C-alpha angles and dihedrals in degrees: 000000000000091000094047095049092044090051089055092047092241112154114231142162125214114228107190119158120221089238138000119264124260109272089242093052091049092049093045090048093051093045091049091050091051090050127349128212090276092052096252118139118225097177135045129194114226112236091238093063091089097163091051093047091049089050093049093047096044107037120103133191127243126229091282095054093253128120114289104230098189095112106069097203094055132076101034096100095042093046090052092047090045091058091050094047088048091054094046099039113017122182110243110223111226128207134176111245128224092259093052097260123120119253116204100181094262100065144310120306116198120224 
């Protein structure tokens, strides 16, 4: 891909994470993009994406809240799109710091 795009003179930037996200993080990120805690959607599926729509309508969760992978033909499209959404719109985990401020993984935010 790099060689092909370079040969065409197309500018690009590789965005390859050091590791894949945890499954729970990917699922939470995708679900939040579909509809956040305030009920606002941040992501829409184009009607032509038939496999993705079928996945999202048909997939179920297991007892741990993770994707049930018993049906072999399901989950490939939604897994792939979940990785893309996680890369483009990650959820930032927030923790309360020892001094009472909120730490978002990038630095302290005062409240």
